[in-house]
A tleap script that builds the chain and sets N, CA, C and O, in Angstrom:
source leaprc.protein.ff14SB
mol = sequence {
  NMET ARG PHE LEU LEU ASP THR HIE LEU LEU
  LEU TRP ALA VAL GLU LYS PRO ARG ARG LEU
  SER PRO THR ALA HIE SER LEU ILE SER ASP
  PRO LEU ASN VAL PRO LEU PHE SER VAL ALA
  SER ILE TRP GLU VAL ALA ILE LYS THR GLY
  ARG GLY HIE SER ASP PHE ILE VAL PRO PRO
  LEU LEU LEU ARG GLU THR LEU LEU ASN SER
  GLY TYR GLU GLU LEU PRO ILE LEU GLY LYS
  HIE ALA VAL ALA VAL ASP GLY LEU PRO PHE
  ILE HIE LYS ASP PRO PHE ASP ARG LEU MET
  ILE ALA GLN ALA THR ILE GLU GLY ILE THR
  LEU LEU THR VAL ASP ALA THR ILE ALA ARG
  TYR PRO GLY PRO ILE ARG LYS CVAL
}
set mol.1.N position { 3.189 -19.487 -11.593 }
set mol.1.CA position { 2.775 -19.132 -10.258 }
set mol.1.C position { 1.702 -20.131 -9.809 }
set mol.1.O position { 0.819 -20.500 -10.583 }
set mol.2.N position { 1.793 -20.552 -8.568 }
set mol.2.CA position { 0.764 -21.396 -7.960 }
set mol.2.C position { -0.135 -20.498 -7.122 }
set mol.2.O position { 0.345 -19.623 -6.401 }
set mol.3.N position { -1.437 -20.719 -7.222 }
set mol.3.CA position { -2.359 -19.945 -6.412 }
set mol.3.C position { -3.567 -20.794 -6.050 }
set mol.3.O position { -3.939 -21.733 -6.753 }
set mol.4.N position { -4.162 -20.422 -4.926 }
set mol.4.CA position { -5.334 -21.096 -4.387 }
set mol.4.C position { -6.549 -20.210 -4.632 }
set mol.4.O position { -6.516 -19.018 -4.324 }
set mol.5.N position { -7.607 -20.770 -5.174 }
set mol.5.CA position { -8.832 -20.007 -5.409 }
set mol.5.C position { -9.803 -20.213 -4.254 }
set mol.5.O position { -9.960 -21.328 -3.756 }
set mol.6.N position { -10.450 -19.133 -3.832 }
set mol.6.CA position { -11.487 -19.289 -2.816 }
set mol.6.C position { -12.705 -19.962 -3.453 }
set mol.6.O position { -12.767 -20.115 -4.673 }
set mol.7.N position { -13.648 -20.354 -2.643 }
set mol.7.CA position { -14.784 -21.147 -3.115 }
set mol.7.C position { -15.618 -20.414 -4.163 }
set mol.7.O position { -16.033 -21.017 -5.153 }
set mol.8.N position { -15.864 -19.127 -3.957 }
set mol.8.CA position { -16.668 -18.401 -4.947 }
set mol.8.C position { -15.977 -18.366 -6.307 }
set mol.8.O position { -16.629 -18.552 -7.334 }
set mol.9.N position { -14.683 -18.133 -6.327 }
set mol.9.CA position { -13.971 -18.128 -7.608 }
set mol.9.C position { -14.033 -19.502 -8.274 }
set mol.9.O position { -14.181 -19.597 -9.493 }
set mol.10.N position { -13.922 -20.558 -7.483 }
set mol.10.CA position { -14.016 -21.905 -8.055 }
set mol.10.C position { -15.380 -22.131 -8.689 }
set mol.10.O position { -15.482 -22.638 -9.806 }
set mol.11.N position { -16.419 -21.751 -7.967 }
set mol.11.CA position { -17.767 -21.943 -8.502 }
set mol.11.C position { -17.985 -21.126 -9.764 }
set mol.11.O position { -18.587 -21.603 -10.726 }
set mol.12.N position { -17.495 -19.897 -9.756 }
set mol.12.CA position { -17.636 -19.064 -10.951 }
set mol.12.C position { -16.842 -19.634 -12.110 }
set mol.12.O position { -17.319 -19.639 -13.245 }
set mol.13.N position { -15.641 -20.112 -11.842 }
set mol.13.CA position { -14.801 -20.665 -12.908 }
set mol.13.C position { -15.492 -21.854 -13.581 }
set mol.13.O position { -15.372 -22.043 -14.791 }
set mol.14.N position { -16.215 -22.653 -12.792 }
set mol.14.CA position { -16.877 -23.841 -13.325 }
set mol.14.C position { -18.257 -23.521 -13.889 }
set mol.14.O position { -18.604 -23.986 -14.974 }
set mol.15.N position { -19.051 -22.728 -13.157 }
set mol.15.CA position { -20.451 -22.525 -13.526 }
set mol.15.C position { -20.744 -21.220 -14.256 }
set mol.15.O position { -21.593 -21.175 -15.147 }
set mol.16.N position { -20.038 -20.161 -13.873 }
set mol.16.CA position { -20.359 -18.828 -14.391 }
set mol.16.C position { -19.077 -18.057 -14.731 }
set mol.16.O position { -18.790 -17.038 -14.103 }
set mol.17.N position { -18.312 -18.527 -15.709 }
set mol.17.CA position { -17.028 -17.881 -16.002 }
set mol.17.C position { -17.152 -16.406 -16.384 }
set mol.17.O position { -16.180 -15.658 -16.269 }
set mol.18.N position { -18.319 -15.982 -16.833 }
set mol.18.CA position { -18.506 -14.561 -17.176 }
set mol.18.C position { -18.427 -13.667 -15.945 }
set mol.18.O position { -18.172 -12.469 -16.066 }
set mol.19.N position { -18.643 -14.238 -14.762 }
set mol.19.CA position { -18.573 -13.451 -13.524 }
set mol.19.C position { -17.131 -13.182 -13.089 }
set mol.19.O position { -16.886 -12.308 -12.258 }
set mol.20.N position { -16.183 -13.929 -13.648 }
set mol.20.CA position { -14.780 -13.725 -13.289 }
set mol.20.C position { -14.303 -12.375 -13.806 }
set mol.20.O position { -14.663 -11.957 -14.906 }
set mol.21.N position { -13.499 -11.707 -13.009 }
set mol.21.CA position { -12.888 -10.462 -13.477 }
set mol.21.C position { -11.880 -10.805 -14.570 }
set mol.21.O position { -11.428 -11.947 -14.655 }
set mol.22.N position { -11.524 -9.833 -15.404 }
set mol.22.CA position { -10.494 -10.100 -16.420 }
set mol.22.C position { -9.187 -10.591 -15.789 }
set mol.22.O position { -8.511 -11.454 -16.349 }
set mol.23.N position { -8.836 -10.044 -14.632 }
set mol.23.CA position { -7.603 -10.475 -13.954 }
set mol.23.C position { -7.709 -11.931 -13.531 }
set mol.23.O position { -6.790 -12.714 -13.772 }
set mol.24.N position { -8.824 -12.306 -12.898 }
set mol.24.CA position { -9.006 -13.688 -12.463 }
set mol.24.C position { -8.994 -14.633 -13.665 }
set mol.24.O position { -8.344 -15.678 -13.631 }
set mol.25.N position { -9.705 -14.266 -14.717 }
set mol.25.CA position { -9.739 -15.105 -15.919 }
set mol.25.C position { -8.345 -15.283 -16.505 }
set mol.25.O position { -7.969 -16.388 -16.896 }
set mol.26.N position { -7.589 -14.213 -16.564 }
set mol.26.CA position { -6.241 -14.270 -17.114 }
set mol.26.C position { -5.335 -15.178 -16.279 }
set mol.26.O position { -4.586 -15.985 -16.829 }
set mol.27.N position { -5.404 -15.045 -14.959 }
set mol.27.CA position { -4.574 -15.873 -14.081 }
set mol.27.C position { -4.939 -17.347 -14.196 }
set mol.27.O position { -4.059 -18.206 -14.256 }
set mol.28.N position { -6.224 -17.638 -14.227 }
set mol.28.CA position { -6.678 -19.026 -14.276 }
set mol.28.C position { -6.342 -19.670 -15.620 }
set mol.28.O position { -5.975 -20.844 -15.669 }
set mol.29.N position { -6.463 -18.922 -16.695 }
set mol.29.CA position { -6.248 -19.497 -18.030 }
set mol.29.C position { -4.795 -19.498 -18.482 }
set mol.29.O position { -4.473 -20.132 -19.487 }
set mol.30.N position { -3.916 -18.814 -17.778 }
set mol.30.CA position { -2.501 -18.777 -18.150 }
set mol.30.C position { -1.878 -20.157 -17.935 }
set mol.30.O position { -1.848 -20.647 -16.806 }
set mol.31.N position { -1.380 -20.791 -18.999 }
set mol.31.CA position { -0.822 -22.143 -18.855 }
set mol.31.C position { 0.433 -22.203 -17.985 }
set mol.31.O position { 0.841 -23.288 -17.572 }
set mol.32.N position { 1.041 -21.073 -17.706 }
set mol.32.CA position { 2.211 -21.064 -16.833 }
set mol.32.C position { 1.832 -21.094 -15.351 }
set mol.32.O position { 2.673 -21.355 -14.490 }
set mol.33.N position { 0.565 -20.827 -15.067 }
set mol.33.CA position { 0.083 -20.828 -13.686 }
set mol.33.C position { -0.521 -22.176 -13.324 }
set mol.33.O position { -1.020 -22.906 -14.180 }
set mol.34.N position { -0.462 -22.488 -12.031 }
set mol.34.CA position { -1.048 -23.719 -11.513 }
set mol.34.C position { -2.117 -23.356 -10.493 }
set mol.34.O position { -1.797 -22.980 -9.365 }
set mol.35.N position { -3.392 -23.466 -10.882 }
set mol.35.CA position { -4.459 -23.173 -9.920 }
set mol.35.C position { -4.676 -24.361 -8.982 }
set mol.35.O position { -4.610 -25.517 -9.398 }
set mol.36.N position { -4.934 -24.057 -7.728 }
set mol.36.CA position { -5.221 -25.067 -6.732 }
set mol.36.C position { -6.593 -24.824 -6.127 }
set mol.36.O position { -7.087 -23.697 -6.110 }
set mol.37.N position { -7.202 -25.895 -5.632 }
set mol.37.CA position { -8.427 -25.761 -4.852 }
set mol.37.C position { -8.231 -26.513 -3.551 }
set mol.37.O position { -7.557 -27.542 -3.498 }
set mol.38.N position { -8.829 -25.980 -2.516 }
set mol.38.CA position { -8.727 -26.593 -1.203 }
set mol.38.C position { -9.829 -27.622 -1.003 }
set mol.38.O position { -10.954 -27.447 -1.472 }
set mol.39.N position { -9.494 -28.689 -0.306 }
set mol.39.CA position { -10.510 -29.638 0.112 }
set mol.39.C position { -11.571 -28.912 0.937 }
set mol.39.O position { -12.726 -29.335 0.969 }
set mol.40.N position { -11.188 -27.825 1.602 }
set mol.40.CA position { -12.152 -27.024 2.371 }
set mol.40.C position { -13.258 -26.489 1.470 }
set mol.40.O position { -14.402 -26.379 1.910 }
set mol.41.N position { -12.949 -26.156 0.231 }
set mol.41.CA position { -13.984 -25.673 -0.696 }
set mol.41.C position { -14.976 -26.766 -1.045 }
set mol.41.O position { -16.180 -26.517 -1.105 }
set mol.42.N position { -14.484 -27.972 -1.275 }
set mol.42.CA position { -15.374 -29.084 -1.587 }
set mol.42.C position { -16.266 -29.376 -0.382 }
set mol.42.O position { -17.461 -29.631 -0.532 }
set mol.43.N position { -15.683 -29.336 0.799 }
set mol.43.CA position { -16.429 -29.551 2.041 }
set mol.43.C position { -17.498 -28.466 2.212 }
set mol.43.O position { -18.639 -28.760 2.568 }
set mol.44.N position { -17.117 -27.215 1.957 }
set mol.44.CA position { -18.062 -26.102 2.066 }
set mol.44.C position { -19.232 -26.275 1.097 }
set mol.44.O position { -20.388 -26.075 1.469 }
set mol.45.N position { -18.926 -26.644 -0.136 }
set mol.45.CA position { -19.975 -26.842 -1.133 }
set mol.45.C position { -20.887 -27.997 -0.713 }
set mol.45.O position { -22.105 -27.907 -0.867 }
set mol.46.N position { -20.318 -29.065 -0.191 }
set mol.46.CA position { -21.125 -30.203 0.255 }
set mol.46.C position { -22.105 -29.791 1.356 }
set mol.46.O position { -23.273 -30.177 1.329 }
set mol.47.N position { -21.630 -29.017 2.311 }
set mol.47.CA position { -22.483 -28.583 3.414 }
set mol.47.C position { -23.547 -27.607 2.933 }
set mol.47.O position { -24.727 -27.762 3.247 }
set mol.48.N position { -23.126 -26.596 2.166 }
set mol.48.CA position { -24.065 -25.552 1.768 }
set mol.48.C position { -25.033 -26.017 0.690 }
set mol.48.O position { -26.159 -25.523 0.632 }
set mol.49.N position { -24.634 -26.941 -0.157 }
set mol.49.CA position { -25.556 -27.521 -1.132 }
set mol.49.C position { -26.637 -28.303 -0.396 }
set mol.49.O position { -27.820 -28.219 -0.727 }
set mol.50.N position { -26.210 -29.064 0.609 }
set mol.50.CA position { -27.159 -29.837 1.399 }
set mol.50.C position { -28.153 -28.979 2.158 }
set mol.50.O position { -29.260 -29.425 2.460 }
set mol.51.N position { -27.766 -27.755 2.467 }
set mol.51.CA position { -28.648 -26.835 3.178 }
set mol.51.C position { -29.507 -25.997 2.231 }
set mol.51.O position { -30.336 -25.206 2.680 }
set mol.52.N position { -29.308 -26.170 0.925 }
set mol.52.CA position { -30.126 -25.461 -0.053 }
set mol.52.C position { -29.700 -24.042 -0.349 }
set mol.52.O position { -30.512 -23.255 -0.835 }
set mol.53.N position { -28.438 -23.679 -0.071 }
set mol.53.CA position { -27.956 -22.326 -0.399 }
set mol.53.C position { -27.999 -22.129 -1.904 }
set mol.53.O position { -27.529 -22.976 -2.663 }
set mol.54.N position { -28.561 -21.017 -2.329 }
set mol.54.CA position { -28.750 -20.780 -3.762 }
set mol.54.C position { -27.441 -20.598 -4.525 }
set mol.54.O position { -27.402 -20.861 -5.727 }
set mol.55.N position { -26.372 -20.161 -3.871 }
set mol.55.CA position { -25.078 -19.995 -4.543 }
set mol.55.C position { -24.330 -21.320 -4.686 }
set mol.55.O position { -23.326 -21.393 -5.395 }
set mol.56.N position { -24.808 -22.350 -4.025 }
set mol.56.CA position { -24.099 -23.625 -3.987 }
set mol.56.C position { -25.003 -24.724 -4.522 }
set mol.56.O position { -25.605 -25.479 -3.759 }
set mol.57.N position { -25.090 -24.803 -5.854 }
set mol.57.CA position { -25.990 -25.779 -6.455 }
set mol.57.C position { -25.250 -26.892 -7.198 }
set mol.57.O position { -25.873 -27.875 -7.602 }
set mol.58.N position { -23.966 -26.762 -7.382 }
set mol.58.CA position { -23.205 -27.794 -8.081 }
set mol.58.C position { -22.903 -28.933 -7.100 }
set mol.58.O position { -22.463 -28.676 -5.980 }
set mol.59.N position { -23.134 -30.177 -7.505 }
set mol.59.CA position { -22.793 -31.291 -6.627 }
set mol.59.C position { -21.279 -31.312 -6.353 }
set mol.59.O position { -20.481 -31.126 -7.272 }
set mol.60.N position { -20.889 -31.535 -5.104 }
set mol.60.CA position { -19.459 -31.481 -4.764 }
set mol.60.C position { -18.614 -32.476 -5.554 }
set mol.60.O position { -17.483 -32.157 -5.923 }
set mol.61.N position { -19.129 -33.660 -5.819 }
set mol.61.CA position { -18.379 -34.643 -6.601 }
set mol.61.C position { -18.114 -34.121 -8.007 }
set mol.61.O position { -17.002 -34.248 -8.521 }
set mol.62.N position { -19.133 -33.533 -8.629 }
set mol.62.CA position { -18.973 -32.974 -9.974 }
set mol.62.C position { -17.993 -31.805 -9.966 }
set mol.62.O position { -17.171 -31.681 -10.874 }
set mol.63.N position { -18.071 -30.952 -8.955 }
set mol.63.CA position { -17.136 -29.822 -8.855 }
set mol.63.C position { -15.706 -30.329 -8.769 }
set mol.63.O position { -14.835 -29.857 -9.499 }
set mol.64.N position { -15.456 -31.286 -7.884 }
set mol.64.CA position { -14.097 -31.815 -7.712 }
set mol.64.C position { -13.585 -32.442 -9.006 }
set mol.64.O position { -12.463 -32.165 -9.429 }
set mol.65.N position { -14.404 -33.286 -9.638 }
set mol.65.CA position { -13.985 -33.935 -10.877 }
set mol.65.C position { -13.714 -32.920 -11.978 }
set mol.65.O position { -12.741 -33.055 -12.720 }
set mol.66.N position { -14.563 -31.910 -12.090 }
set mol.66.CA position { -14.375 -30.878 -13.111 }
set mol.66.C position { -13.076 -30.124 -12.879 }
set mol.66.O position { -12.329 -29.867 -13.823 }
set mol.67.N position { -12.803 -29.771 -11.634 }
set mol.67.CA position { -11.568 -29.043 -11.323 }
set mol.67.C position { -10.336 -29.899 -11.634 }
set mol.67.O position { -9.387 -29.415 -12.253 }
set mol.68.N position { -10.346 -31.151 -11.214 }
set mol.68.CA position { -9.200 -32.029 -11.488 }
set mol.68.C position { -9.005 -32.229 -12.989 }
set mol.68.O position { -7.876 -32.221 -13.480 }
set mol.69.N position { -10.100 -32.409 -13.712 }
set mol.69.CA position { -10.015 -32.602 -15.166 }
set mol.69.C position { -9.604 -31.331 -15.899 }
set mol.69.O position { -9.165 -31.385 -17.049 }
set mol.70.N position { -9.747 -30.183 -15.229 }
set mol.70.CA position { -9.372 -28.903 -15.833 }
set mol.70.C position { -7.956 -28.473 -15.459 }
set mol.70.O position { -7.539 -27.362 -15.788 }
set mol.71.N position { -7.220 -29.338 -14.780 }
set mol.71.CA position { -5.828 -29.035 -14.469 }
set mol.71.C position { -5.579 -28.403 -13.110 }
set mol.71.O position { -4.452 -28.002 -12.818 }
set mol.72.N position { -6.599 -28.305 -12.279 }
set mol.72.CA position { -6.408 -27.779 -10.927 }
set mol.72.C position { -5.765 -28.857 -10.061 }
set mol.72.O position { -5.999 -30.050 -10.255 }
set mol.73.N position { -4.954 -28.419 -9.108 }
set mol.73.CA position { -4.391 -29.342 -8.129 }
set mol.73.C position { -5.191 -29.248 -6.836 }
set mol.73.O position { -5.636 -28.169 -6.445 }
set mol.74.N position { -5.364 -30.377 -6.186 }
set mol.74.CA position { -6.111 -30.433 -4.940 }
set mol.74.C position { -5.162 -30.230 -3.758 }
set mol.74.O position { -4.132 -30.896 -3.656 }
set mol.75.N position { -5.519 -29.311 -2.873 }
set mol.75.CA position { -4.726 -29.047 -1.669 }
set mol.75.C position { -5.442 -29.676 -0.483 }
set mol.75.O position { -6.523 -29.227 -0.101 }
set mol.76.N position { -4.839 -30.727 0.109 }
set mol.76.CA position { -5.484 -31.366 1.252 }
set mol.76.C position { -5.428 -30.476 2.493 }
set mol.76.O position { -4.639 -29.534 2.570 }
set mol.77.N position { -6.270 -30.794 3.440 }
set mol.77.CA position { -6.229 -30.107 4.730 }
set mol.77.C position { -5.324 -30.914 5.646 }
set mol.77.O position { -5.564 -32.097 5.887 }
set mol.78.N position { -4.288 -30.268 6.151 }
set mol.78.CA position { -3.338 -30.913 7.056 }
set mol.78.C position { -3.484 -30.328 8.451 }
set mol.78.O position { -4.036 -29.243 8.637 }
set mol.79.N position { -2.987 -31.057 9.407 }
set mol.79.CA position { -3.038 -30.578 10.779 }
set mol.79.C position { -2.394 -29.215 10.956 }
set mol.79.O position { -2.894 -28.384 11.714 }
set mol.80.N position { -1.277 -28.977 10.254 }
set mol.80.CA position { -0.597 -27.683 10.392 }
set mol.80.C position { -1.464 -26.541 9.861 }
set mol.80.O position { -1.328 -25.403 10.310 }
set mol.81.N position { -2.343 -26.830 8.919 }
set mol.81.CA position { -3.262 -25.800 8.422 }
set mol.81.C position { -4.292 -25.461 9.499 }
set mol.81.O position { -4.584 -24.292 9.750 }
set mol.82.N position { -4.833 -26.499 10.126 }
set mol.82.CA position { -5.831 -26.277 11.177 }
set mol.82.C position { -5.228 -25.516 12.352 }
set mol.82.O position { -5.866 -24.626 12.914 }
set mol.83.N position { -4.011 -25.863 12.717 }
set mol.83.CA position { -3.339 -25.179 13.825 }
set mol.83.C position { -3.110 -23.708 13.484 }
set mol.83.O position { -3.251 -22.845 14.350 }
set mol.84.N position { -2.763 -23.419 12.244 }
set mol.84.CA position { -2.476 -22.043 11.833 }
set mol.84.C position { -3.699 -21.139 11.901 }
set mol.84.O position { -3.556 -19.921 12.013 }
set mol.85.N position { -4.900 -21.711 11.837 }
set mol.85.CA position { -6.114 -20.904 11.966 }
set mol.85.C position { -6.117 -20.181 13.308 }
set mol.85.O position { -6.594 -19.051 13.410 }
set mol.86.N position { -5.586 -20.832 14.332 }
set mol.86.CA position { -5.553 -20.254 15.684 }
set mol.86.C position { -4.767 -18.949 15.727 }
set mol.86.O position { -5.060 -18.090 16.558 }
set mol.87.N position { -3.795 -18.783 14.870 }
set mol.87.CA position { -2.976 -17.581 14.876 }
set mol.87.C position { -3.508 -16.440 14.031 }
set mol.87.O position { -2.902 -15.369 13.989 }
set mol.88.N position { -4.632 -16.650 13.354 }
set mol.88.CA position { -5.184 -15.600 12.487 }
set mol.88.C position { -5.967 -14.585 13.300 }
set mol.88.O position { -6.653 -14.949 14.255 }
set mol.89.N position { -5.871 -13.309 12.927 }
set mol.89.CA position { -6.757 -12.330 13.556 }
set mol.89.C position { -8.202 -12.664 13.186 }
set mol.89.O position { -8.461 -13.249 12.135 }
set mol.90.N position { -9.125 -12.292 14.045 }
set mol.90.CA position { -10.531 -12.635 13.805 }
set mol.90.C position { -11.207 -11.533 12.994 }
set mol.90.O position { -12.034 -10.777 13.504 }
set mol.91.N position { -10.829 -11.464 11.716 }
set mol.91.CA position { -11.399 -10.482 10.789 }
set mol.91.C position { -12.633 -11.065 10.106 }
set mol.91.O position { -13.610 -10.359 9.854 }
set mol.92.N position { -12.577 -12.335 9.818 }
set mol.92.CA position { -13.622 -13.012 9.050 }
set mol.92.C position { -14.150 -14.177 9.876 }
set mol.92.O position { -13.369 -14.872 10.526 }
set mol.93.N position { -15.453 -14.402 9.862 }
set mol.93.CA position { -16.064 -15.449 10.677 }
set mol.93.C position { -16.131 -16.813 9.982 }
set mol.93.O position { -16.175 -17.841 10.658 }
set mol.94.N position { -16.140 -16.838 8.662 }
set mol.94.CA position { -16.358 -18.085 7.935 }
set mol.94.C position { -15.197 -19.062 8.165 }
set mol.94.O position { -14.058 -18.748 7.820 }
set mol.95.N position { -15.467 -20.228 8.736 }
set mol.95.CA position { -14.377 -21.165 9.051 }
set mol.95.C position { -13.685 -21.723 7.806 }
set mol.95.O position { -12.490 -22.017 7.850 }
set mol.96.N position { -14.409 -21.872 6.708 }
set mol.96.CA position { -13.800 -22.380 5.483 }
set mol.96.C position { -12.808 -21.368 4.917 }
set mol.96.O position { -11.705 -21.732 4.509 }
set mol.97.N position { -13.203 -20.107 4.896 }
set mol.97.CA position { -12.305 -19.062 4.404 }
set mol.97.C position { -11.082 -18.934 5.307 }
set mol.97.O position { -9.962 -18.783 4.818 }
set mol.98.N position { -11.290 -18.994 6.613 }
set mol.98.CA position { -10.170 -18.896 7.547 }
set mol.98.C position { -9.181 -20.049 7.328 }
set mol.98.O position { -7.968 -19.854 7.401 }
set mol.99.N position { -9.701 -21.230 7.063 }
set mol.99.CA position { -8.826 -22.371 6.801 }
set mol.99.C position { -8.032 -22.161 5.513 }
set mol.99.O position { -6.843 -22.478 5.462 }
set mol.100.N position { -8.676 -21.630 4.476 }
set mol.100.CA position { -7.956 -21.386 3.218 }
set mol.100.C position { -6.897 -20.294 3.380 }
set mol.100.O position { -5.836 -20.363 2.759 }
set mol.101.N position { -7.175 -19.301 4.201 }
set mol.101.CA position { -6.176 -18.265 4.490 }
set mol.101.C position { -4.969 -18.911 5.157 }
set mol.101.O position { -3.827 -18.629 4.794 }
set mol.102.N position { -5.219 -19.769 6.123 }
set mol.102.CA position { -4.131 -20.469 6.811 }
set mol.102.C position { -3.359 -21.368 5.845 }
set mol.102.O position { -2.130 -21.414 5.891 }
set mol.103.N position { -4.068 -22.076 4.976 }
set mol.103.CA position { -3.394 -22.934 4.000 }
set mol.103.C position { -2.470 -22.132 3.100 }
set mol.103.O position { -1.320 -22.513 2.879 }
set mol.104.N position { -2.974 -21.026 2.584 }
set mol.104.CA position { -2.158 -20.196 1.696 }
set mol.104.C position { -0.919 -19.691 2.417 }
set mol.104.O position { 0.176 -19.682 1.855 }
set mol.105.N position { -1.096 -19.277 3.649 }
set mol.105.CA position { 0.025 -18.762 4.426 }
set mol.105.C position { 1.061 -19.851 4.684 }
set mol.105.O position { 2.251 -19.642 4.447 }
set mol.106.N position { 0.624 -20.994 5.161 }
set mol.106.CA position { 1.532 -22.102 5.481 }
set mol.106.C position { 2.240 -22.616 4.229 }
set mol.106.O position { 3.435 -22.907 4.264 }
set mol.107.N position { 1.505 -22.726 3.130 }
set mol.107.CA position { 2.072 -23.285 1.893 }
set mol.107.C position { 2.827 -22.258 1.059 }
set mol.107.O position { 3.496 -22.621 0.092 }
set mol.108.N position { 2.729 -20.979 1.420 }
set mol.108.CA position { 3.434 -19.943 0.674 }
set mol.108.C position { 2.876 -19.728 -0.720 }
set mol.108.O position { 3.619 -19.432 -1.657 }
set mol.109.N position { 1.561 -19.879 -0.856 }
set mol.109.CA position { 0.914 -19.644 -2.149 }
set mol.109.C position { -0.097 -18.519 -1.996 }
set mol.109.O position { -0.590 -18.265 -0.897 }
set mol.110.N position { -0.399 -17.859 -3.076 }
set mol.110.CA position { -1.334 -16.739 -3.044 }
set mol.110.C position { -2.766 -17.245 -3.074 }
set mol.110.O position { -3.117 -18.103 -3.884 }
set mol.111.N position { -3.584 -16.708 -2.188 }
set mol.111.CA position { -5.015 -16.985 -2.186 }
set mol.111.C position { -5.698 -15.904 -3.003 }
set mol.111.O position { -5.597 -14.719 -2.684 }
set mol.112.N position { -6.394 -16.313 -4.057 }
set mol.112.CA position { -7.171 -15.376 -4.858 }
set mol.112.C position { -8.599 -15.364 -4.327 }
set mol.112.O position { -9.182 -16.415 -4.065 }
set mol.113.N position { -9.153 -14.170 -4.171 }
set mol.113.CA position { -10.485 -14.034 -3.609 }
set mol.113.C position { -11.228 -12.872 -4.240 }
set mol.113.O position { -10.626 -11.957 -4.802 }
set mol.114.N position { -12.544 -12.927 -4.137 }
set mol.114.CA position { -13.380 -11.796 -4.529 }
set mol.114.C position { -13.899 -11.080 -3.292 }
set mol.114.O position { -14.585 -10.064 -3.398 }
set mol.115.N position { -13.574 -11.602 -2.137 }
set mol.115.CA position { -14.091 -11.111 -0.859 }
set mol.115.C position { -13.163 -10.056 -0.258 }
set mol.115.O position { -12.019 -10.352 0.088 }
set mol.116.N position { -13.658 -8.835 -0.137 }
set mol.116.CA position { -12.847 -7.737 0.407 }
set mol.116.C position { -12.458 -7.982 1.863 }
set mol.116.O position { -11.403 -7.524 2.301 }
set mol.117.N position { -13.288 -8.691 2.613 }
set mol.117.CA position { -12.960 -8.976 4.011 }
set mol.117.C position { -11.780 -9.943 4.097 }
set mol.117.O position { -10.878 -9.747 4.912 }
set mol.118.N position { -11.779 -10.967 3.278 }
set mol.118.CA position { -10.645 -11.896 3.249 }
set mol.118.C position { -9.375 -11.161 2.861 }
set mol.118.O position { -8.306 -11.421 3.414 }
set mol.119.N position { -9.490 -10.247 1.916 }
set mol.119.CA position { -8.322 -9.511 1.429 }
set mol.119.C position { -7.697 -8.619 2.497 }
set mol.119.O position { -6.581 -8.134 2.314 }
set mol.120.N position { -8.386 -8.397 3.591 }
set mol.120.CA position { -7.839 -7.573 4.684 }
set mol.120.C position { -6.799 -8.327 5.514 }
set mol.120.O position { -6.050 -7.707 6.268 }
set mol.121.N position { -6.744 -9.640 5.387 }
set mol.121.CA position { -5.764 -10.414 6.150 }
set mol.121.C position { -4.362 -10.150 5.621 }
set mol.121.O position { -4.168 -9.938 4.424 }
set mol.122.N position { -3.385 -10.163 6.527 }
set mol.122.CA position { -1.995 -10.072 6.066 }
set mol.122.C position { -1.615 -11.400 5.397 }
set mol.122.O position { -2.223 -12.437 5.661 }
set mol.123.N position { -0.650 -11.351 4.573 }
set mol.123.CA position { -0.180 -12.578 3.946 }
set mol.123.C position { -0.427 -12.605 2.460 }
set mol.123.O position { -0.748 -11.589 1.844 }
set mol.124.N position { -0.272 -13.781 1.897 }
set mol.124.CA position { -0.339 -13.932 0.439 }
set mol.124.C position { -1.773 -14.001 -0.083 }
set mol.124.O position { -2.237 -15.061 -0.502 }
set mol.125.N position { -2.464 -12.875 -0.056 }
set mol.125.CA position { -3.856 -12.810 -0.481 }
set mol.125.C position { -4.001 -11.716 -1.524 }
set mol.125.O position { -3.453 -10.624 -1.375 }
set mol.126.N position { -4.739 -12.015 -2.573 }
set mol.126.CA position { -4.942 -11.030 -3.646 }
set mol.126.C position { -6.408 -11.000 -4.025 }
set mol.126.O position { -6.988 -12.029 -4.373 }
set mol.127.N position { -7.004 -9.827 -3.957 }
set mol.127.CA position { -8.394 -9.656 -4.395 }
set mol.127.C position { -8.387 -9.456 -5.914 }
set mol.127.O position { -7.683 -8.593 -6.438 }
set mol.128.N position { -9.183 -10.270 -6.605 }
set mol.128.CA position { -9.250 -10.185 -8.068 }
set mol.128.C position { -10.674 -9.975 -8.534 }
set mol.128.O position { -10.922 -9.880 -9.736 }
savepdb mol mol.pdb
quit
């Protein structure tokens, strides 16, 4: 199964794996699964690290390299992803999360999240 991890899950997987739920840990570590990360997550980390957010302390370059070296695939942001954001209901305000929801929908992959608000969107989203 291919799945996209939201930014918090990515950060936990790299920095604080003990925070992952057993389900998230199992999905990420299963060699039959292919975890993906969005360029939107790297962009989000770059912005929020620069602003001094306490949850975002890993340098974006190190995060990206660690994810690629750990077998994650990088999902680029395409124009069709940006356009799809326009069709989403306005349940969540965060533009990075909205973009990842659109990416998962357009690409037909499941978005894994810890955010109950994101999980309210229709489509391929799973709260773990």
